[in-house]
VODRENLUM-396291 format. One record per atom (N, C-alpha, C): residue number from 1; atom name; y, x, z. Coordinates in steps of 0.05 Angstrom, whole numbers, plus 5000, padded with zeros to 4 digits. Layout:
N
<pt><pos>NUM</pos><site>CA</site><c2>Y</c2><c1>X</c1><c3>Z</c3></pt>
...
***
This chain:
81
<pt><pos>1</pos><site>N</site><c2>4049</c2><c1>2499</c1><c3>9057</c3></pt>
<pt><pos>1</pos><site>CA</site><c2>4065</c2><c1>2470</c1><c3>9055</c3></pt>
<pt><pos>1</pos><site>C</site><c2>4079</c2><c1>2476</c1><c3>9081</c3></pt>
<pt><pos>2</pos><site>N</site><c2>4090</c2><c1>2458</c1><c3>9099</c3></pt>
<pt><pos>2</pos><site>CA</site><c2>4104</c2><c1>2448</c1><c3>9121</c3></pt>
<pt><pos>2</pos><site>C</site><c2>4078</c2><c1>2447</c1><c3>9144</c3></pt>
<pt><pos>3</pos><site>N</site><c2>4053</c2><c1>2449</c1><c3>9144</c3></pt>
<pt><pos>3</pos><site>CA</site><c2>4040</c2><c1>2448</c1><c3>9170</c3></pt>
<pt><pos>3</pos><site>C</site><c2>4042</c2><c1>2477</c1><c3>9183</c3></pt>
<pt><pos>4</pos><site>N</site><c2>4033</c2><c1>2480</c1><c3>9201</c3></pt>
<pt><pos>4</pos><site>CA</site><c2>4022</c2><c1>2510</c1><c3>9220</c3></pt>
<pt><pos>4</pos><site>C</site><c2>4002</c2><c1>2518</c1><c3>9218</c3></pt>
<pt><pos>5</pos><site>N</site><c2>4009</c2><c1>2545</c1><c3>9208</c3></pt>
<pt><pos>5</pos><site>CA</site><c2>3986</c2><c1>2565</c1><c3>9202</c3></pt>
<pt><pos>5</pos><site>C</site><c2>3956</c2><c1>2555</c1><c3>9226</c3></pt>
<pt><pos>6</pos><site>N</site><c2>3936</c2><c1>2565</c1><c3>9222</c3></pt>
<pt><pos>6</pos><site>CA</site><c2>3919</c2><c1>2557</c1><c3>9234</c3></pt>
<pt><pos>6</pos><site>C</site><c2>3894</c2><c1>2586</c1><c3>9232</c3></pt>
<pt><pos>7</pos><site>N</site><c2>3886</c2><c1>2598</c1><c3>9251</c3></pt>
<pt><pos>7</pos><site>CA</site><c2>3863</c2><c1>2612</c1><c3>9248</c3></pt>
<pt><pos>7</pos><site>C</site><c2>3835</c2><c1>2607</c1><c3>9262</c3></pt>
<pt><pos>8</pos><site>N</site><c2>3811</c2><c1>2613</c1><c3>9243</c3></pt>
<pt><pos>8</pos><site>CA</site><c2>3795</c2><c1>2606</c1><c3>9249</c3></pt>
<pt><pos>8</pos><site>C</site><c2>3768</c2><c1>2631</c1><c3>9247</c3></pt>
<pt><pos>9</pos><site>N</site><c2>3770</c2><c1>2641</c1><c3>9271</c3></pt>
<pt><pos>9</pos><site>CA</site><c2>3739</c2><c1>2662</c1><c3>9271</c3></pt>
<pt><pos>9</pos><site>C</site><c2>3716</c2><c1>2655</c1><c3>9257</c3></pt>
<pt><pos>10</pos><site>N</site><c2>3707</c2><c1>2671</c1><c3>9235</c3></pt>
<pt><pos>10</pos><site>CA</site><c2>3683</c2><c1>2676</c1><c3>9215</c3></pt>
<pt><pos>10</pos><site>C</site><c2>3666</c2><c1>2689</c1><c3>9220</c3></pt>
<pt><pos>11</pos><site>N</site><c2>3642</c2><c1>2685</c1><c3>9225</c3></pt>
<pt><pos>11</pos><site>CA</site><c2>3622</c2><c1>2715</c1><c3>9235</c3></pt>
<pt><pos>11</pos><site>C</site><c2>3610</c2><c1>2721</c1><c3>9212</c3></pt>
<pt><pos>12</pos><site>N</site><c2>3603</c2><c1>2748</c1><c3>9209</c3></pt>
<pt><pos>12</pos><site>CA</site><c2>3588</c2><c1>2747</c1><c3>9173</c3></pt>
<pt><pos>12</pos><site>C</site><c2>3562</c2><c1>2731</c1><c3>9179</c3></pt>
<pt><pos>13</pos><site>N</site><c2>3557</c2><c1>2712</c1><c3>9155</c3></pt>
<pt><pos>13</pos><site>CA</site><c2>3536</c2><c1>2708</c1><c3>9147</c3></pt>
<pt><pos>13</pos><site>C</site><c2>3543</c2><c1>2674</c1><c3>9157</c3></pt>
<pt><pos>14</pos><site>N</site><c2>3565</c2><c1>2669</c1><c3>9160</c3></pt>
<pt><pos>14</pos><site>CA</site><c2>3574</c2><c1>2649</c1><c3>9174</c3></pt>
<pt><pos>14</pos><site>C</site><c2>3593</c2><c1>2629</c1><c3>9151</c3></pt>
<pt><pos>15</pos><site>N</site><c2>3593</c2><c1>2605</c1><c3>9165</c3></pt>
<pt><pos>15</pos><site>CA</site><c2>3608</c2><c1>2587</c1><c3>9135</c3></pt>
<pt><pos>15</pos><site>C</site><c2>3632</c2><c1>2563</c1><c3>9150</c3></pt>
<pt><pos>16</pos><site>N</site><c2>3650</c2><c1>2556</c1><c3>9136</c3></pt>
<pt><pos>16</pos><site>CA</site><c2>3666</c2><c1>2547</c1><c3>9149</c3></pt>
<pt><pos>16</pos><site>C</site><c2>3668</c2><c1>2514</c1><c3>9132</c3></pt>
<pt><pos>17</pos><site>N</site><c2>3662</c2><c1>2492</c1><c3>9137</c3></pt>
<pt><pos>17</pos><site>CA</site><c2>3667</c2><c1>2472</c1><c3>9117</c3></pt>
<pt><pos>17</pos><site>C</site><c2>3695</c2><c1>2458</c1><c3>9125</c3></pt>
<pt><pos>18</pos><site>N</site><c2>3708</c2><c1>2442</c1><c3>9106</c3></pt>
<pt><pos>18</pos><site>CA</site><c2>3730</c2><c1>2433</c1><c3>9101</c3></pt>
<pt><pos>18</pos><site>C</site><c2>3724</c2><c1>2403</c1><c3>9088</c3></pt>
<pt><pos>19</pos><site>N</site><c2>3735</c2><c1>2375</c1><c3>9103</c3></pt>
<pt><pos>19</pos><site>CA</site><c2>3732</c2><c1>2353</c1><c3>9090</c3></pt>
<pt><pos>19</pos><site>C</site><c2>3734</c2><c1>2336</c1><c3>9109</c3></pt>
<pt><pos>20</pos><site>N</site><c2>3725</c2><c1>2314</c1><c3>9100</c3></pt>
<pt><pos>20</pos><site>CA</site><c2>3730</c2><c1>2288</c1><c3>9119</c3></pt>
<pt><pos>20</pos><site>C</site><c2>3706</c2><c1>2274</c1><c3>9131</c3></pt>
<pt><pos>21</pos><site>N</site><c2>3687</c2><c1>2295</c1><c3>9125</c3></pt>
<pt><pos>21</pos><site>CA</site><c2>3663</c2><c1>2280</c1><c3>9145</c3></pt>
<pt><pos>21</pos><site>C</site><c2>3659</c2><c1>2290</c1><c3>9164</c3></pt>
<pt><pos>22</pos><site>N</site><c2>3630</c2><c1>2278</c1><c3>9185</c3></pt>
<pt><pos>22</pos><site>CA</site><c2>3635</c2><c1>2293</c1><c3>9208</c3></pt>
<pt><pos>22</pos><site>C</site><c2>3623</c2><c1>2318</c1><c3>9216</c3></pt>
<pt><pos>23</pos><site>N</site><c2>3609</c2><c1>2323</c1><c3>9200</c3></pt>
<pt><pos>23</pos><site>CA</site><c2>3598</c2><c1>2356</c1><c3>9197</c3></pt>
<pt><pos>23</pos><site>C</site><c2>3620</c2><c1>2374</c1><c3>9198</c3></pt>
<pt><pos>24</pos><site>N</site><c2>3643</c2><c1>2367</c1><c3>9184</c3></pt>
<pt><pos>24</pos><site>CA</site><c2>3660</c2><c1>2394</c1><c3>9179</c3></pt>
<pt><pos>24</pos><site>C</site><c2>3667</c2><c1>2400</c1><c3>9201</c3></pt>
<pt><pos>25</pos><site>N</site><c2>3674</c2><c1>2430</c1><c3>9202</c3></pt>
<pt><pos>25</pos><site>CA</site><c2>3687</c2><c1>2443</c1><c3>9222</c3></pt>
<pt><pos>25</pos><site>C</site><c2>3715</c2><c1>2442</c1><c3>9224</c3></pt>
<pt><pos>26</pos><site>N</site><c2>3730</c2><c1>2435</c1><c3>9206</c3></pt>
<pt><pos>26</pos><site>CA</site><c2>3752</c2><c1>2422</c1><c3>9195</c3></pt>
<pt><pos>26</pos><site>C</site><c2>3760</c2><c1>2386</c1><c3>9192</c3></pt>
<pt><pos>27</pos><site>N</site><c2>3765</c2><c1>2379</c1><c3>9198</c3></pt>
<pt><pos>27</pos><site>CA</site><c2>3761</c2><c1>2350</c1><c3>9185</c3></pt>
<pt><pos>27</pos><site>C</site><c2>3791</c2><c1>2341</c1><c3>9174</c3></pt>
<pt><pos>28</pos><site>N</site><c2>3801</c2><c1>2331</c1><c3>9154</c3></pt>
<pt><pos>28</pos><site>CA</site><c2>3820</c2><c1>2327</c1><c3>9146</c3></pt>
<pt><pos>28</pos><site>C</site><c2>3829</c2><c1>2290</c1><c3>9150</c3></pt>
<pt><pos>29</pos><site>N</site><c2>3851</c2><c1>2292</c1><c3>9152</c3></pt>
<pt><pos>29</pos><site>CA</site><c2>3857</c2><c1>2265</c1><c3>9166</c3></pt>
<pt><pos>29</pos><site>C</site><c2>3857</c2><c1>2242</c1><c3>9144</c3></pt>
<pt><pos>30</pos><site>N</site><c2>3847</c2><c1>2210</c1><c3>9143</c3></pt>
<pt><pos>30</pos><site>CA</site><c2>3856</c2><c1>2205</c1><c3>9120</c3></pt>
<pt><pos>30</pos><site>C</site><c2>3835</c2><c1>2188</c1><c3>9107</c3></pt>
<pt><pos>31</pos><site>N</site><c2>3836</c2><c1>2167</c1><c3>9092</c3></pt>
<pt><pos>31</pos><site>CA</site><c2>3815</c2><c1>2147</c1><c3>9079</c3></pt>
<pt><pos>31</pos><site>C</site><c2>3810</c2><c1>2161</c1><c3>9057</c3></pt>
<pt><pos>32</pos><site>N</site><c2>3784</c2><c1>2159</c1><c3>9043</c3></pt>
<pt><pos>32</pos><site>CA</site><c2>3783</c2><c1>2156</c1><c3>9019</c3></pt>
<pt><pos>32</pos><site>C</site><c2>3776</c2><c1>2190</c1><c3>9021</c3></pt>
<pt><pos>33</pos><site>N</site><c2>3772</c2><c1>2212</c1><c3>9036</c3></pt>
<pt><pos>33</pos><site>CA</site><c2>3776</c2><c1>2236</c1><c3>9029</c3></pt>
<pt><pos>33</pos><site>C</site><c2>3738</c2><c1>2250</c1><c3>9025</c3></pt>
<pt><pos>34</pos><site>N</site><c2>3732</c2><c1>2266</c1><c3>9009</c3></pt>
<pt><pos>34</pos><site>CA</site><c2>3706</c2><c1>2269</c1><c3>9009</c3></pt>
<pt><pos>34</pos><site>C</site><c2>3693</c2><c1>2277</c1><c3>9032</c3></pt>
<pt><pos>35</pos><site>N</site><c2>3665</c2><c1>2280</c1><c3>9029</c3></pt>
<pt><pos>35</pos><site>CA</site><c2>3661</c2><c1>2286</c1><c3>9064</c3></pt>
<pt><pos>35</pos><site>C</site><c2>3657</c2><c1>2315</c1><c3>9062</c3></pt>
<pt><pos>36</pos><site>N</site><c2>3655</c2><c1>2331</c1><c3>9038</c3></pt>
<pt><pos>36</pos><site>CA</site><c2>3656</c2><c1>2361</c1><c3>9044</c3></pt>
<pt><pos>36</pos><site>C</site><c2>3684</c2><c1>2372</c1><c3>9019</c3></pt>
<pt><pos>37</pos><site>N</site><c2>3696</c2><c1>2380</c1><c3>9027</c3></pt>
<pt><pos>37</pos><site>CA</site><c2>3725</c2><c1>2395</c1><c3>9005</c3></pt>
<pt><pos>37</pos><site>C</site><c2>3714</c2><c1>2421</c1><c3>8990</c3></pt>
<pt><pos>38</pos><site>N</site><c2>3712</c2><c1>2441</c1><c3>9014</c3></pt>
<pt><pos>38</pos><site>CA</site><c2>3714</c2><c1>2459</c1><c3>9011</c3></pt>
<pt><pos>38</pos><site>C</site><c2>3695</c2><c1>2481</c1><c3>9029</c3></pt>
<pt><pos>39</pos><site>N</site><c2>3690</c2><c1>2504</c1><c3>9020</c3></pt>
<pt><pos>39</pos><site>CA</site><c2>3675</c2><c1>2519</c1><c3>9042</c3></pt>
<pt><pos>39</pos><site>C</site><c2>3681</c2><c1>2549</c1><c3>9044</c3></pt>
<pt><pos>40</pos><site>N</site><c2>3682</c2><c1>2554</c1><c3>9064</c3></pt>
<pt><pos>40</pos><site>CA</site><c2>3693</c2><c1>2582</c1><c3>9062</c3></pt>
<pt><pos>40</pos><site>C</site><c2>3667</c2><c1>2602</c1><c3>9079</c3></pt>
<pt><pos>41</pos><site>N</site><c2>3662</c2><c1>2625</c1><c3>9060</c3></pt>
<pt><pos>41</pos><site>CA</site><c2>3645</c2><c1>2642</c1><c3>9074</c3></pt>
<pt><pos>41</pos><site>C</site><c2>3644</c2><c1>2664</c1><c3>9074</c3></pt>
<pt><pos>42</pos><site>N</site><c2>3627</c2><c1>2687</c1><c3>9093</c3></pt>
<pt><pos>42</pos><site>CA</site><c2>3635</c2><c1>2708</c1><c3>9097</c3></pt>
<pt><pos>42</pos><site>C</site><c2>3605</c2><c1>2723</c1><c3>9095</c3></pt>
<pt><pos>43</pos><site>N</site><c2>3616</c2><c1>2747</c1><c3>9075</c3></pt>
<pt><pos>43</pos><site>CA</site><c2>3588</c2><c1>2765</c1><c3>9084</c3></pt>
<pt><pos>43</pos><site>C</site><c2>3593</c2><c1>2786</c1><c3>9076</c3></pt>
<pt><pos>44</pos><site>N</site><c2>3593</c2><c1>2808</c1><c3>9100</c3></pt>
<pt><pos>44</pos><site>CA</site><c2>3608</c2><c1>2827</c1><c3>9114</c3></pt>
<pt><pos>44</pos><site>C</site><c2>3623</c2><c1>2835</c1><c3>9112</c3></pt>
<pt><pos>45</pos><site>N</site><c2>3648</c2><c1>2851</c1><c3>9091</c3></pt>
<pt><pos>45</pos><site>CA</site><c2>3676</c2><c1>2841</c1><c3>9098</c3></pt>
<pt><pos>45</pos><site>C</site><c2>3686</c2><c1>2826</c1><c3>9076</c3></pt>
<pt><pos>46</pos><site>N</site><c2>3669</c2><c1>2814</c1><c3>9061</c3></pt>
<pt><pos>46</pos><site>CA</site><c2>3683</c2><c1>2791</c1><c3>9033</c3></pt>
<pt><pos>46</pos><site>C</site><c2>3678</c2><c1>2765</c1><c3>9043</c3></pt>
<pt><pos>47</pos><site>N</site><c2>3697</c2><c1>2752</c1><c3>9043</c3></pt>
<pt><pos>47</pos><site>CA</site><c2>3698</c2><c1>2727</c1><c3>9044</c3></pt>
<pt><pos>47</pos><site>C</site><c2>3709</c2><c1>2709</c1><c3>9026</c3></pt>
<pt><pos>48</pos><site>N</site><c2>3699</c2><c1>2686</c1><c3>9016</c3></pt>
<pt><pos>48</pos><site>CA</site><c2>3701</c2><c1>2668</c1><c3>8991</c3></pt>
<pt><pos>48</pos><site>C</site><c2>3709</c2><c1>2642</c1><c3>9000</c3></pt>
<pt><pos>49</pos><site>N</site><c2>3716</c2><c1>2629</c1><c3>8971</c3></pt>
<pt><pos>49</pos><site>CA</site><c2>3730</c2><c1>2602</c1><c3>8985</c3></pt>
<pt><pos>49</pos><site>C</site><c2>3718</c2><c1>2585</c1><c3>8956</c3></pt>
<pt><pos>50</pos><site>N</site><c2>3696</c2><c1>2565</c1><c3>8966</c3></pt>
<pt><pos>50</pos><site>CA</site><c2>3687</c2><c1>2543</c1><c3>8942</c3></pt>
<pt><pos>50</pos><site>C</site><c2>3693</c2><c1>2524</c1><c3>8938</c3></pt>
<pt><pos>51</pos><site>N</site><c2>3707</c2><c1>2508</c1><c3>8928</c3></pt>
<pt><pos>51</pos><site>CA</site><c2>3704</c2><c1>2471</c1><c3>8912</c3></pt>
<pt><pos>51</pos><site>C</site><c2>3680</c2><c1>2458</c1><c3>8915</c3></pt>
<pt><pos>52</pos><site>N</site><c2>3686</c2><c1>2438</c1><c3>8936</c3></pt>
<pt><pos>52</pos><site>CA</site><c2>3657</c2><c1>2425</c1><c3>8932</c3></pt>
<pt><pos>52</pos><site>C</site><c2>3658</c2><c1>2401</c1><c3>8925</c3></pt>
<pt><pos>53</pos><site>N</site><c2>3675</c2><c1>2386</c1><c3>8924</c3></pt>
<pt><pos>53</pos><site>CA</site><c2>3692</c2><c1>2367</c1><c3>8909</c3></pt>
<pt><pos>53</pos><site>C</site><c2>3697</c2><c1>2364</c1><c3>8882</c3></pt>
<pt><pos>54</pos><site>N</site><c2>3701</c2><c1>2365</c1><c3>8853</c3></pt>
<pt><pos>54</pos><site>CA</site><c2>3711</c2><c1>2371</c1><c3>8826</c3></pt>
<pt><pos>54</pos><site>C</site><c2>3727</c2><c1>2349</c1><c3>8823</c3></pt>
<pt><pos>55</pos><site>N</site><c2>3728</c2><c1>2326</c1><c3>8844</c3></pt>
<pt><pos>55</pos><site>CA</site><c2>3760</c2><c1>2307</c1><c3>8839</c3></pt>
<pt><pos>55</pos><site>C</site><c2>3774</c2><c1>2322</c1><c3>8864</c3></pt>
<pt><pos>56</pos><site>N</site><c2>3767</c2><c1>2336</c1><c3>8880</c3></pt>
<pt><pos>56</pos><site>CA</site><c2>3796</c2><c1>2344</c1><c3>8899</c3></pt>
<pt><pos>56</pos><site>C</site><c2>3800</c2><c1>2370</c1><c3>8894</c3></pt>
<pt><pos>57</pos><site>N</site><c2>3829</c2><c1>2375</c1><c3>8888</c3></pt>
<pt><pos>57</pos><site>CA</site><c2>3844</c2><c1>2394</c1><c3>8887</c3></pt>
<pt><pos>57</pos><site>C</site><c2>3843</c2><c1>2418</c1><c3>8911</c3></pt>
<pt><pos>58</pos><site>N</site><c2>3837</c2><c1>2441</c1><c3>8910</c3></pt>
<pt><pos>58</pos><site>CA</site><c2>3836</c2><c1>2470</c1><c3>8930</c3></pt>
<pt><pos>58</pos><site>C</site><c2>3848</c2><c1>2485</c1><c3>8906</c3></pt>
<pt><pos>59</pos><site>N</site><c2>3869</c2><c1>2500</c1><c3>8914</c3></pt>
<pt><pos>59</pos><site>CA</site><c2>3888</c2><c1>2516</c1><c3>8905</c3></pt>
<pt><pos>59</pos><site>C</site><c2>3887</c2><c1>2545</c1><c3>8917</c3></pt>
<pt><pos>60</pos><site>N</site><c2>3883</c2><c1>2561</c1><c3>8907</c3></pt>
<pt><pos>60</pos><site>CA</site><c2>3883</c2><c1>2591</c1><c3>8923</c3></pt>
<pt><pos>60</pos><site>C</site><c2>3906</c2><c1>2606</c1><c3>8900</c3></pt>
<pt><pos>61</pos><site>N</site><c2>3930</c2><c1>2610</c1><c3>8918</c3></pt>
<pt><pos>61</pos><site>CA</site><c2>3959</c2><c1>2618</c1><c3>8906</c3></pt>
<pt><pos>61</pos><site>C</site><c2>3968</c2><c1>2603</c1><c3>8883</c3></pt>
<pt><pos>62</pos><site>N</site><c2>3964</c2><c1>2585</c1><c3>8885</c3></pt>
<pt><pos>62</pos><site>CA</site><c2>3977</c2><c1>2556</c1><c3>8875</c3></pt>
<pt><pos>62</pos><site>C</site><c2>3960</c2><c1>2557</c1><c3>8845</c3></pt>
<pt><pos>63</pos><site>N</site><c2>3937</c2><c1>2569</c1><c3>8842</c3></pt>
<pt><pos>63</pos><site>CA</site><c2>3917</c2><c1>2560</c1><c3>8828</c3></pt>
<pt><pos>63</pos><site>C</site><c2>3893</c2><c1>2548</c1><c3>8832</c3></pt>
<pt><pos>64</pos><site>N</site><c2>3879</c2><c1>2531</c1><c3>8815</c3></pt>
<pt><pos>64</pos><site>CA</site><c2>3862</c2><c1>2515</c1><c3>8822</c3></pt>
<pt><pos>64</pos><site>C</site><c2>3836</c2><c1>2532</c1><c3>8825</c3></pt>
<pt><pos>65</pos><site>N</site><c2>3821</c2><c1>2527</c1><c3>8855</c3></pt>
<pt><pos>65</pos><site>CA</site><c2>3796</c2><c1>2539</c1><c3>8853</c3></pt>
<pt><pos>65</pos><site>C</site><c2>3774</c2><c1>2526</c1><c3>8827</c3></pt>
<pt><pos>66</pos><site>N</site><c2>3759</c2><c1>2537</c1><c3>8829</c3></pt>
<pt><pos>66</pos><site>CA</site><c2>3733</c2><c1>2527</c1><c3>8813</c3></pt>
<pt><pos>66</pos><site>C</site><c2>3709</c2><c1>2521</c1><c3>8833</c3></pt>
<pt><pos>67</pos><site>N</site><c2>3691</c2><c1>2520</c1><c3>8818</c3></pt>
<pt><pos>67</pos><site>CA</site><c2>3672</c2><c1>2512</c1><c3>8827</c3></pt>
<pt><pos>67</pos><site>C</site><c2>3648</c2><c1>2535</c1><c3>8849</c3></pt>
<pt><pos>68</pos><site>N</site><c2>3649</c2><c1>2552</c1><c3>8835</c3></pt>
<pt><pos>68</pos><site>CA</site><c2>3638</c2><c1>2573</c1><c3>8842</c3></pt>
<pt><pos>68</pos><site>C</site><c2>3653</c2><c1>2595</c1><c3>8864</c3></pt>
<pt><pos>69</pos><site>N</site><c2>3644</c2><c1>2613</c1><c3>8885</c3></pt>
<pt><pos>69</pos><site>CA</site><c2>3650</c2><c1>2620</c1><c3>8897</c3></pt>
<pt><pos>69</pos><site>C</site><c2>3676</c2><c1>2638</c1><c3>8893</c3></pt>
<pt><pos>70</pos><site>N</site><c2>3700</c2><c1>2643</c1><c3>8901</c3></pt>
<pt><pos>70</pos><site>CA</site><c2>3712</c2><c1>2654</c1><c3>8896</c3></pt>
<pt><pos>70</pos><site>C</site><c2>3727</c2><c1>2677</c1><c3>8915</c3></pt>
<pt><pos>71</pos><site>N</site><c2>3733</c2><c1>2701</c1><c3>8910</c3></pt>
<pt><pos>71</pos><site>CA</site><c2>3745</c2><c1>2723</c1><c3>8931</c3></pt>
<pt><pos>71</pos><site>C</site><c2>3765</c2><c1>2722</c1><c3>8936</c3></pt>
<pt><pos>72</pos><site>N</site><c2>3768</c2><c1>2717</c1><c3>8968</c3></pt>
<pt><pos>72</pos><site>CA</site><c2>3797</c2><c1>2716</c1><c3>8985</c3></pt>
<pt><pos>72</pos><site>C</site><c2>3804</c2><c1>2749</c1><c3>8990</c3></pt>
<pt><pos>73</pos><site>N</site><c2>3830</c2><c1>2748</c1><c3>8989</c3></pt>
<pt><pos>73</pos><site>CA</site><c2>3843</c2><c1>2777</c1><c3>9003</c3></pt>
<pt><pos>73</pos><site>C</site><c2>3859</c2><c1>2774</c1><c3>9021</c3></pt>
<pt><pos>74</pos><site>N</site><c2>3862</c2><c1>2798</c1><c3>9037</c3></pt>
<pt><pos>74</pos><site>CA</site><c2>3894</c2><c1>2790</c1><c3>9059</c3></pt>
<pt><pos>74</pos><site>C</site><c2>3916</c2><c1>2780</c1><c3>9042</c3></pt>
<pt><pos>75</pos><site>N</site><c2>3924</c2><c1>2763</c1><c3>9056</c3></pt>
<pt><pos>75</pos><site>CA</site><c2>3951</c2><c1>2745</c1><c3>9042</c3></pt>
<pt><pos>75</pos><site>C</site><c2>3949</c2><c1>2718</c1><c3>9022</c3></pt>
<pt><pos>76</pos><site>N</site><c2>3924</c2><c1>2719</c1><c3>9017</c3></pt>
<pt><pos>76</pos><site>CA</site><c2>3918</c2><c1>2696</c1><c3>8999</c3></pt>
<pt><pos>76</pos><site>C</site><c2>3925</c2><c1>2661</c1><c3>9012</c3></pt>
<pt><pos>77</pos><site>N</site><c2>3933</c2><c1>2649</c1><c3>8993</c3></pt>
<pt><pos>77</pos><site>CA</site><c2>3942</c2><c1>2621</c1><c3>9017</c3></pt>
<pt><pos>77</pos><site>C</site><c2>3925</c2><c1>2603</c1><c3>9002</c3></pt>
<pt><pos>78</pos><site>N</site><c2>3910</c2><c1>2590</c1><c3>9011</c3></pt>
<pt><pos>78</pos><site>CA</site><c2>3890</c2><c1>2564</c1><c3>9008</c3></pt>
<pt><pos>78</pos><site>C</site><c2>3900</c2><c1>2542</c1><c3>9017</c3></pt>
<pt><pos>79</pos><site>N</site><c2>3908</c2><c1>2527</c1><c3>8998</c3></pt>
<pt><pos>79</pos><site>CA</site><c2>3918</c2><c1>2493</c1><c3>8997</c3></pt>
<pt><pos>79</pos><site>C</site><c2>3904</c2><c1>2474</c1><c3>8995</c3></pt>
<pt><pos>80</pos><site>N</site><c2>3897</c2><c1>2445</c1><c3>9011</c3></pt>
<pt><pos>80</pos><site>CA</site><c2>3880</c2><c1>2435</c1><c3>9003</c3></pt>
<pt><pos>80</pos><site>C</site><c2>3884</c2><c1>2406</c1><c3>9000</c3></pt>
<pt><pos>81</pos><site>N</site><c2>3879</c2><c1>2394</c1><c3>8984</c3></pt>
<pt><pos>81</pos><site>CA</site><c2>3898</c2><c1>2374</c1><c3>8975</c3></pt>
<pt><pos>81</pos><site>C</site><c2>3920</c2><c1>2373</c1><c3>8959</c3></pt>
***
C-alpha cells in the first residue's frame, strides 16, 4: 500500500500480534476491528504468519492467508485489512 514500511525485531521463539486489542504489539486504528487479526512467529530462521480472525483478510503476496501458520520468505509482502 501507500503506508510506510516498518520493521520490528522478532527474537527466536517470539511472536508479534497485530490487531485492534490492547495486548497487540501493533494496534490498528479504527473501530470494529478484531482484538487480534494475525500473528507472526519465529522459530530458528523460520518466520510464519497466521490469520487469527476468519472474517478479517490477511494477504501474503496478494493471496489470502489461511488459519494455519504460513511460512514467509525474504521479500514476501503481508497486507492486513
